[in-house]
MARVEX-979368 format. One record per atom (N, C-alpha, C): residue in three letters; atom name; x, y, z. Coordinates in pm, 1 decimal. Layout:
<atoms>
ATOM rodren torti       px       py       pz
ATOM    ALA    CA        X        Y        Z
...
</atoms>
This chain:
<atoms>
ATOM rodren torti       px       py       pz
ATOM    MET     N     82.5   -141.7    -12.4
ATOM    MET    CA      2.5     -4.9    -33.9
ATOM    MET     C     67.4    143.0     13.4
ATOM    ALA     N     59.9    179.9   -113.0
ATOM    ALA    CA    129.5    345.4    -98.5
ATOM    ALA     C    118.9    450.5     18.7
ATOM    VAL     N    180.1    512.5     59.9
ATOM    VAL    CA    177.5    599.8    154.7
ATOM    VAL     C    171.8    754.4     81.2
ATOM    ASP     N     65.7    778.0     74.6
ATOM    ASP    CA     21.0    920.6     75.5
ATOM    ASP     C     83.8   1061.7    153.6
ATOM    PRO     N    167.4   1114.8     38.5
ATOM    PRO    CA    240.7   1203.0    122.0
ATOM    PRO     C    178.9   1337.2    172.5
ATOM    LEU     N    104.5   1335.7     98.4
ATOM    LEU    CA     -3.0   1467.5    141.1
ATOM    LEU     C   -152.4   1419.6    180.2
ATOM    ASN     N   -104.9   1316.5    313.1
ATOM    ASN    CA   -250.5   1305.2    408.9
ATOM    ASN     C   -340.5   1409.5    413.8
ATOM    GLN     N   -420.2   1402.6    482.4
ATOM    GLN    CA   -517.2   1513.3    524.5
ATOM    GLN     C   -424.3   1574.3    609.3
ATOM    SER     N   -421.9   1539.7    707.3
ATOM    SER    CA   -362.7   1550.3    861.0
ATOM    SER     C   -230.5   1662.2    791.8
ATOM    SER     N   -150.1   1644.3    664.4
ATOM    SER    CA    -40.3   1728.1    650.5
ATOM    SER     C   -104.9   1819.6    571.4
ATOM    CYS     N   -219.3   1791.4    490.9
ATOM    CYS    CA   -239.7   1928.1    397.1
ATOM    CYS     C   -360.6   2045.4    528.9
ATOM    ASN     N   -440.8   1988.6    627.2
ATOM    ASN    CA   -448.7   2052.1    720.8
ATOM    ASN     C   -340.4   2179.1    731.9
ATOM    GLN     N   -225.3   2077.2    811.7
ATOM    GLN    CA   -104.9   2167.8    892.0
ATOM    GLN     C    -59.1   2245.2    801.0
ATOM    LEU     N    -66.8   2192.9    662.4
ATOM    LEU    CA    -19.7   2318.3    572.3
ATOM    LEU     C    -73.1   2415.0    511.6
ATOM    VAL     N   -262.8   2418.8    541.0
ATOM    VAL    CA   -342.2   2507.7    541.8
ATOM    VAL     C   -313.9   2586.8    651.9
ATOM    CYS     N   -289.3   2567.3    742.6
ATOM    CYS    CA   -301.4   2580.9    880.8
ATOM    CYS     C   -159.6   2698.3    887.0
ATOM    VAL     N    -34.8   2654.1    868.2
ATOM    VAL    CA     74.9   2735.0    803.7
ATOM    VAL     C     35.4   2877.3    730.4
ATOM    SER     N    -10.2   2809.2    620.7
ATOM    SER    CA    -13.5   2902.3    517.6
ATOM    SER     C    -80.9   3010.6    554.2
ATOM    TYR     N   -216.5   3041.1    610.3
ATOM    TYR    CA   -309.1   3100.8    696.4
ATOM    TYR     C   -196.5   3169.2    764.3
ATOM    GLN     N   -103.9   3131.6    870.5
ATOM    GLN    CA    -17.8   3216.7    952.2
ATOM    GLN     C     34.8   3289.7    896.6
ATOM    ILE     N     91.4   3227.2    797.0
ATOM    ILE    CA    168.7   3331.8    715.7
ATOM    ILE     C    121.2   3450.5    630.0
ATOM    ILE     N    -15.5   3410.6    597.1
ATOM    ILE    CA    -99.2   3545.1    562.5
ATOM    ILE     C   -127.1   3622.7    650.8
ATOM    HIS     N   -186.4   3573.2    763.7
ATOM    HIS    CA   -235.0   3637.4    827.9
ATOM    HIS     C    -97.3   3719.3    924.3
ATOM    ASP     N      0.7   3675.3    918.9
ATOM    ASP    CA     73.2   3763.5   1001.0
ATOM    ASP     C    165.2   3871.1    904.0
ATOM    ASP     N    167.2   3854.1    773.0
ATOM    ASP    CA    225.6   3912.6    699.6
ATOM    ASP     C    128.7   4032.5    647.9
ATOM    VAL     N    -13.8   4002.3    675.7
ATOM    VAL    CA   -155.7   4093.8    666.5
ATOM    VAL     C   -120.2   4178.8    779.0
ATOM    SER     N    -59.9   4114.5    901.0
ATOM    SER    CA   -104.6   4209.4   1002.8
ATOM    SER     C     41.5   4295.6   1058.6
ATOM    VAL     N    122.1   4264.6   1009.4
ATOM    VAL    CA    295.1   4367.9    927.5
ATOM    VAL     C    242.9   4461.8    848.0
ATOM    CYS     N    170.2   4448.5    759.5
ATOM    CYS    CA    113.7   4501.2    663.1
ATOM    CYS     C     59.3   4671.2    718.1
ATOM    VAL     N    -58.0   4594.1    808.0
ATOM    VAL    CA   -146.2   4711.5    876.7
ATOM    VAL     C    -43.2   4768.6    977.9
ATOM    LEU     N      9.8   4743.7   1041.2
ATOM    LEU    CA    123.5   4800.0   1143.0
ATOM    LEU     C    151.9   4859.5   1080.8
ATOM    ASP     N    263.6   4824.6    968.9
ATOM    ASP    CA    364.4   4919.9    885.8
ATOM    ASP     C    234.0   5028.3    856.3
ATOM    MET     N    115.5   5014.3    802.0
ATOM    MET    CA     30.1   5108.2    722.4
ATOM    MET     C      5.4   5205.4    884.5
ATOM    LEU     N    -26.1   5161.9    992.2
ATOM    LEU    CA    -44.1   5222.7   1089.0
ATOM    LEU     C     58.9   5328.8   1122.3
ATOM    ARG     N    180.4   5282.5   1150.4
ATOM    ARG    CA    291.2   5333.2   1156.0
ATOM    ARG     C    356.8   5467.1   1065.5
ATOM    ASP     N    297.5   5421.4    973.3
ATOM    ASP    CA    323.5   5528.2    835.8
ATOM    ASP     C    240.8   5644.4    883.2
ATOM    SER     N     87.4   5666.4    878.9
ATOM    SER    CA     50.9   5733.3    854.6
ATOM    SER     C     31.9   5815.2   1037.6
ATOM    HIS     N     85.3   5719.9   1129.8
ATOM    HIS    CA     97.4   5791.0   1247.0
ATOM    HIS     C    245.4   5910.1   1208.9
ATOM    ASN     N    365.0   5875.5   1114.1
ATOM    ASN    CA    475.1   5960.0   1104.6
ATOM    ASN     C    411.5   6067.1   1022.5
ATOM    LEU     N    309.2   6012.8    918.3
ATOM    LEU    CA    303.8   6121.4    802.7
ATOM    LEU     C    237.7   6243.2    893.1
ATOM    LEU     N     95.5   6238.8    979.5
ATOM    LEU    CA     68.6   6316.9   1053.7
ATOM    LEU     C    143.7   6389.6   1154.9
ATOM    LYS     N    240.6   6340.9   1207.0
ATOM    LYS    CA    353.5   6382.6   1283.2
ATOM    LYS     C    391.8   6484.2   1192.9
ATOM    TRP     N    467.1   6499.4   1048.5
ATOM    TRP    CA    545.1   6526.2    975.7
ATOM    TRP     C    463.5   6649.7    953.4
ATOM    PHE     N    313.2   6634.5    927.8
ATOM    PHE    CA    197.2   6766.5    868.7
ATOM    PHE     C    199.3   6832.7   1020.5
ATOM    GLN     N    181.4   6762.1   1137.1
ATOM    GLN    CA    207.8   6882.2   1255.1
ATOM    GLN     C    317.2   6968.8   1230.6
ATOM    ARG     N    443.9   6888.7   1218.8
ATOM    ARG    CA    578.2   6980.8   1253.0
ATOM    ARG     C    567.8   7070.5   1141.5
ATOM    GLN     N    515.9   7078.2   1036.5
ATOM    GLN    CA    547.5   7134.4    909.7
ATOM    GLN     C    458.2   7272.4    921.1
ATOM    LEU     N    327.9   7239.5    985.0
ATOM    LEU    CA    186.2   7335.9    995.8
ATOM    LEU     C    227.8   7400.8   1117.2
ATOM    GLU     N    350.4   7386.2   1186.4
ATOM    GLU    CA    359.6   7462.9   1328.5
ATOM    GLU     C    304.9   7624.0   1302.3
ATOM    PRO     N    421.3   7672.0   1209.3
ATOM    PRO    CA    402.9   7809.0   1230.2
ATOM    PRO     C    235.7   7894.1   1209.7
ATOM    TYR     N    180.5   7750.3   1140.6
ATOM    TYR    CA      2.1   7811.3   1143.4
ATOM    TYR     C    -81.0   7729.6   1273.3
ATOM    ARG     N    -38.2   7710.5   1361.0
ATOM    ARG    CA    -83.6   7645.3   1457.7
ATOM    ARG     C   -239.0   7756.5   1505.6
ATOM    ASN     N   -208.4   7883.6   1525.2
ATOM    ASN    CA   -328.8   7944.1   1553.9
ATOM    ASN     C   -433.4   7942.7   1450.4
ATOM    LEU     N   -377.9   7920.9   1308.9
ATOM    LEU    CA   -495.6   7882.5   1240.4
ATOM    LEU     C   -561.1   7773.5   1218.0
ATOM    VAL     N   -449.5   7673.8   1156.6
ATOM    VAL    CA   -478.9   7540.1   1134.1
ATOM    VAL     C   -470.6   7433.3   1228.6
ATOM    LYS     N   -541.6   7361.6   1283.9
ATOM    LYS    CA   -512.1   7204.0   1395.7
ATOM    LYS     C   -543.7   7071.2   1302.7
ATOM    VAL     N   -427.1   7033.1   1300.1
ATOM    VAL    CA   -430.2   6911.5   1176.9
ATOM    VAL     C   -409.5   6791.6   1309.1
ATOM    ILE     N   -527.2   6710.9   1338.3
ATOM    ILE    CA   -568.6   6653.3   1414.0
ATOM    ILE     C   -589.8   6474.3   1359.0
ATOM    ASP     N   -588.6   6472.7   1224.6
ATOM    ASP    CA   -618.5   6368.6   1161.9
ATOM    ASP     C   -548.4   6372.5   1055.6
ATOM    LEU     N   -589.4   6220.0    962.7
ATOM    LEU    CA   -515.2   6308.8    807.8
ATOM    LEU     C   -714.3   6270.4    717.7
ATOM    THR     N   -794.5   6316.1    810.4
ATOM    THR    CA   -942.0   6295.6    737.6
ATOM    THR     C   -975.9   6445.3    758.6
ATOM    SER     N  -1011.7   6426.1    860.9
ATOM    SER    CA  -1154.1   6572.1    887.4
ATOM    SER     C  -1037.7   6686.5    863.8
ATOM    SER     N   -897.2   6694.7    933.4
ATOM    SER    CA   -846.8   6796.8    928.9
ATOM    SER     C   -809.9   6861.3    784.4
ATOM    TRP     N   -836.9   6808.0    687.5
ATOM    TRP    CA   -802.0   6844.5    527.4
ATOM    TRP     C   -898.2   6849.7    461.2
ATOM    ARG     N  -1050.0   6885.9    538.3
ATOM    ARG    CA  -1163.9   6890.5    453.5
ATOM    ARG     C  -1181.6   6990.9    412.4
ATOM    ASN     N  -1123.3   7154.3    461.3
ATOM    ASN    CA  -1181.9   7281.0    439.0
ATOM    ASN     C  -1077.8   7314.1    343.1
ATOM    GLY     N  -1000.4   7222.5    319.4
ATOM    GLY    CA   -835.4   7309.1    204.9
ATOM    GLY     C   -749.3   7357.8    309.5
ATOM    LEU     N   -788.0   7444.8    459.0
ATOM    LEU    CA   -680.8   7551.7    485.7
ATOM    LEU     C   -551.7   7461.8    564.9
ATOM    ALA     N   -512.7   7344.8    537.9
ATOM    ALA    CA   -438.7   7303.4    569.7
ATOM    ALA     C   -355.6   7251.7    461.3
ATOM    LEU     N   -384.8   7196.4    368.8
ATOM    LEU    CA   -331.7   7224.0    234.1
ATOM    LEU     C   -307.9   7324.9    201.3
ATOM    CYS     N   -423.7   7452.2    168.4
ATOM    CYS    CA   -325.8   7586.4    160.5
ATOM    CYS     C   -212.9   7602.3    247.1
ATOM    SER     N   -201.8   7604.6    365.1
ATOM    SER    CA    -85.3   7637.2    450.9
ATOM    SER     C      5.3   7582.2    433.1
ATOM    LEU     N     -3.2   7438.8    373.5
ATOM    LEU    CA    116.3   7395.4    335.0
ATOM    LEU     C    204.4   7407.4    204.3
ATOM    ILE     N     92.9   7467.6    119.5
ATOM    ILE    CA    133.4   7515.6      4.7
ATOM    ILE     C    213.5   7641.1     -3.0
ATOM    HIS     N    166.0   7742.9    112.2
ATOM    HIS    CA    236.8   7837.5    150.1
ATOM    HIS     C    314.4   7864.1    202.0
ATOM    LEU     N    342.3   7784.0    277.3
ATOM    LEU    CA    456.9   7744.3    384.9
ATOM    LEU     C    599.1   7697.4    250.0
ATOM    ASN     N    564.8   7659.3    159.4
ATOM    ASN    CA    680.2   7608.4     69.8
ATOM    ASN     C    679.5   7663.5    -67.7
ATOM    ARG     N    538.5   7713.3    -96.3
ATOM    ARG    CA    533.3   7825.9   -240.7
ATOM    ARG     C    446.2   7952.9   -198.2
ATOM    PRO     N    469.1   8052.8   -176.8
ATOM    PRO    CA    362.1   8143.2    -93.1
ATOM    PRO     C    305.4   8189.4   -239.7
ATOM    ASP     N    402.1   8192.2   -335.5
ATOM    ASP    CA    345.4   8264.1   -430.5
ATOM    ASP     C    274.3   8190.7   -544.5
ATOM    LEU     N    246.0   8101.4   -534.6
ATOM    LEU    CA    161.7   7987.9   -606.1
ATOM    LEU     C      2.1   8021.3   -569.6
ATOM    LEU     N     12.3   8057.6   -417.1
ATOM    LEU    CA   -149.4   8091.3   -392.8
ATOM    LEU     C   -177.8   8255.5   -392.5
ATOM    TYR     N    -78.8   8372.5   -436.7
ATOM    TYR    CA    -49.4   8494.8   -398.1
ATOM    TYR     C   -155.0   8500.0   -585.2
ATOM    ASP     N    -85.0   8404.1   -689.4
ATOM    ASP    CA    -88.4   8411.4   -819.0
ATOM    ASP     C   -235.9   8355.3   -807.0
ATOM    VAL     N   -261.5   8277.1   -722.2
ATOM    VAL    CA   -426.6   8219.9   -745.2
ATOM    VAL     C   -543.3   8305.9   -702.0
ATOM    LEU     N   -501.1   8351.0   -563.0
ATOM    LEU    CA   -568.9   8486.7   -510.4
ATOM    LEU     C   -604.9   8575.9   -601.8
ATOM    VAL     N   -482.0   8609.9   -680.3
ATOM    VAL    CA   -509.4   8757.6   -781.2
ATOM    VAL     C   -604.9   8709.7   -893.1
ATOM    HIS     N   -589.4   8609.7   -918.8
ATOM    HIS    CA   -631.7   8575.2  -1056.8
ATOM    HIS     C   -828.8   8542.5   -984.7
ATOM    LEU     N   -818.2   8491.2   -884.6
ATOM    LEU    CA   -979.2   8475.8   -853.9
ATOM    LEU     C  -1008.6   8629.6   -847.8
ATOM    LEU     N   -949.3   8742.1   -743.3
ATOM    LEU    CA  -1012.4   8889.9   -766.8
ATOM    LEU     C  -1040.5   8940.1   -849.4
ATOM    ASP     N   -957.3   8910.1   -970.9
ATOM    ASP    CA   -951.7   8954.7  -1103.5
ATOM    ASP     C  -1080.6   8900.3  -1153.2
ATOM    LEU     N  -1165.3   8780.8  -1140.3
ATOM    LEU    CA  -1273.9   8721.1  -1211.1
ATOM    LEU     C  -1366.8   8787.8  -1109.3
ATOM    LEU     N  -1355.6   8806.4   -970.9
ATOM    LEU    CA  -1449.9   8874.0   -868.4
ATOM    LEU     C  -1473.7   8980.6   -974.1
ATOM    VAL     N  -1393.3   9071.6   -982.5
ATOM    VAL    CA  -1383.1   9233.7  -1032.0
ATOM    VAL     C  -1477.6   9235.5  -1142.4
ATOM    ASP     N  -1438.6   9139.6  -1299.9
ATOM    ASP    CA  -1505.4   9113.4  -1356.4
ATOM    ASP     C  -1648.9   9092.2  -1389.3
ATOM    SER     N  -1653.3   9000.9  -1270.5
ATOM    SER    CA  -1853.0   8928.5  -1234.4
ATOM    SER     C  -1866.5   9070.7  -1196.2
ATOM    LEU     N  -1834.8   9124.3  -1071.9
ATOM    LEU    CA  -1918.9   9220.7  -1074.4
ATOM    LEU     C  -1896.4   9386.1  -1178.6
ATOM    ILE     N  -1828.1   9363.0  -1221.5
ATOM    ILE    CA  -1809.4   9499.2  -1330.8
ATOM    ILE     C  -1954.2   9474.9  -1436.4
ATOM    ASP     N  -1959.6   9338.8  -1429.2
ATOM    ASP    CA  -2066.8   9293.2  -1584.4
ATOM    ASP     C  -2197.6   9314.1  -1513.1
ATOM    SER     N  -2200.8   9267.9  -1377.8
ATOM    SER    CA  -2327.9   9236.2  -1294.9
ATOM    SER     C  -2398.5   9404.4  -1290.0
ATOM    LEU     N  -2288.9   9492.5  -1304.3
ATOM    LEU    CA  -2353.3   9644.3  -1294.6
ATOM    LEU     C  -2400.7   9704.6  -1477.1
ATOM    ASN     N  -2354.5   9598.1  -1539.0
ATOM    ASN    CA  -2324.5   9702.9  -1677.7
ATOM    ASN     C  -2481.7   9633.2  -1719.1
</atoms>
């Protein structure tokens, strides 16, 4: 009688070992994501420290919804970009007001 090297018991062990490896990989991945998210949040908070009275970054979702944190980050690194945008928006507003008066 031939011995089946992959009998039910060894298959179950193989499935259990495979599951454990996958589970451990997923756990490590989730922990890495949490650590990376925490590090990113801390980096944003350090970068936006000069704007602490204006912007409070407490998480990576709701703190960014109104755009103020993003604009502050842009202003910190390239204030000229926001100046150009504001000038353009003011020009559009003035043109719109002039058109409405005519």
